[in-house]
C-alpha positions in Angstrom: -11.4 -21.1 -12.3 -10.1 -21.4 -8.4 -6.8 -19.8 -7.8 -4.2 -22.4 -6.6 -2.7 -22.3 -3.5 0.6 -21.1 -5.2 -1.1 -18.3 -6.6 -3.1 -17.2 -3.2 0.2 -17.6 -1.7 2.0 -15.0 -4.4 -0.5 -12.8 -4.3 -0.5 -12.8 -0.3 3.4 -12.2 -0.8 3.2 -9.1 -3.4 0.4 -7.8 -1.9 2.3 -7.3 1.6 5.5 -6.0 -1.0 3.1 -3.5 -2.7 1.0 -2.0 0.5 5.0 -1.7 2.1 5.9 0.3 -0.8 2.5 2.2 -0.5 3.5 3.9 2.6 7.0 4.2 2.2 6.5 6.3 -1.0 3.0 8.0 0.8 5.0 9.0 3.7 7.9 11.1 2.2 6.1 14.2 1.5 4.6 14.1 5.3 8.8 13.5 6.3 9.4 16.7 4.2 6.6 18.8 4.9 5.7 18.9 2.1 1.9 18.7 2.4 0.4 21.6 3.7 -2.9 21.9 5.8 -5.5 20.4 3.9 -9.0 18.0 4.2 -7.5 14.7 2.2 -3.9 13.9 2.6 -2.0 13.8 6.1 -2.9 13.6 10.1 -5.4 15.5 10.5 -6.8 16.1 13.5 -8.8 19.0 15.2 -5.6 19.8 16.7 -3.3 19.4 13.2 -6.2 21.8 11.7 -5.7 24.6 14.7 -2.1 25.4 13.8 0.0 24.9 11.2 3.2 24.7 13.2 1.2 21.9 14.8 0.1 20.9 11.4 3.6 20.0 10.2 5.4 18.5 13.2 2.8 15.9 14.2 2.4 15.3 10.2 6.1 14.3 9.9 6.2 11.9 12.6 3.5 11.1 11.3 5.4 10.0 8.1 8.2 9.0 9.8 6.0 6.3 11.9 4.2 5.2 8.4 7.7 5.2 6.5 8.4 2.4 9.9 5.6 0.8 9.1 5.9 0.1 5.5 9.4 -1.2 6.4 7.5 -3.6 8.8 5.3 -4.3 6.2 8.0 -5.2 2.9 10.5 -6.3 5.5 7.9 -9.5 6.5 6.6 -9.6 3.2 10.6 -10.7 2.6 10.4 -13.0 5.1 7.4 -14.7 4.4 9.0 -15.4 0.6 11.2 -17.6 2.6 9.4 -19.4 5.4 5.8 -19.4 4.0 5.6 -21.8 1.5 5.3 -24.6 4.0 2.3 -22.8 6.1 -0.1 -22.6 3.8 -2.1 -20.0 1.3 -4.8 -19.5 4.1 -2.3 -19.1 7.2 0.0 -16.5 5.0 -3.2 -14.7 4.3 -3.7 -14.2 8.0 -0.2 -13.6 8.9 -0.4 -11.0 6.0 -3.4 -9.5 7.4 -2.2 -9.7 11.3 1.5 -7.4 10.4 -0.6 -5.5 7.8 -2.7 -3.7 10.4 -0.8 -4.3 13.6 2.0 -2.2 11.8 -0.4 0.7 11.2 -2.6 0.5 13.9 1.2 0.9 15.9 2.0 3.8 13.5 -1.2 5.3 14.6 -1.1 5.1 18.6 2.3 6.7 18.6 1.3 9.5 16.2 -1.7 10.2 18.4 1.0 10.0 21.5 3.2 11.8 20.0 0.3 14.4 19.2 -0.4 15.0 23.0 2.7 16.2 23.4 2.1 19.0 21.6 
């Protein structure tokens, strides 16, 4: 059973909204400095693992940039709800991927720039 074009459109939009919200939820403990140095969660580099002070400062910034990436992703998903129906499901899929990865990549670049200043 193949998915219809409308179903694929809905899946793409819902995916963008869910991914954006997930990014924002995951960023909150980092922003609030609730995540101690660990091996699984946070902005982990040699420099952040070397100093607890740097860990919290870098992860607070990373949390803020991840939250912003989530806002961009969720907001873009909302915009595509209005302007996307005429574009086709494959085009929406590519636009969705481009937005999600661009927002995350931009966040990561900002994190490393900030880390270099510490």
